[in-house]
Steps between C-alpha positions, in 0.01 A plus 500: 500500500305722735275761336280789613234402758687184603537430870853424615663387819826686554762291675747700710817329624366168361184521718146614411497877556182659365229479237461753220298555187677612185325821402696589188806398300657761275827493305796658675747723316751215523416236234380166643396656831153588628355742754270279706245679717401281798204558731638354822219339699602619845334731748511775393513420130824604330607540139853405391650539155784258436713480187522132406610297200317211330669233713401671824137527377514125423585425864879475496668622821675837509639742755408858578735691728661168589168345611397179318154534340281286277153543348273195504191530280192373686206318348167580660310196629194654333670467159562132570125448555376679187256298291627353173454710186163472326653310208658237730327161522270473799619276782225304677437608859519229762200476729567515872420180690177491698528651846797722409514874559345725239689797358281808476582777252464836672475674163201282402345545843520879472328486159207308649447727804268799458667837542398680819 
C-alpha cells in the first residue's frame, strides 16, 4: 500500500498520466476511506486531495467522474542500489579485469580536494 512520501505514477485512461508524491494520508469521515494529499509533479506544481479507499491505495483501478484512474507505487532506483545492512554478511567485491574502465567516486574525490 502506498504511504506518505511515496512516489506514484497516476494512470489516466489506462495510460501514464502524471507523477505525484503522497504528502499526507488522513482518515476520512467515511470509515475505510482516506483523504490522500498528492503533490502533483507538473509545472506549475499542484496539490490534489483525493478521497480513496484501501484498494485504490494498493493500486487497484477506479474511476473519478467517469475517468479510469490507477495509482502505481514507484520504487526509486536509488533504493535498489542501497548497501546491505551492517549486520548482513559481506559479499566479496569482484576486481575489474586489467585494462577496463575505472569507476571514480565523485563523493570521495570531493573529500580529497582542498576547499578553495
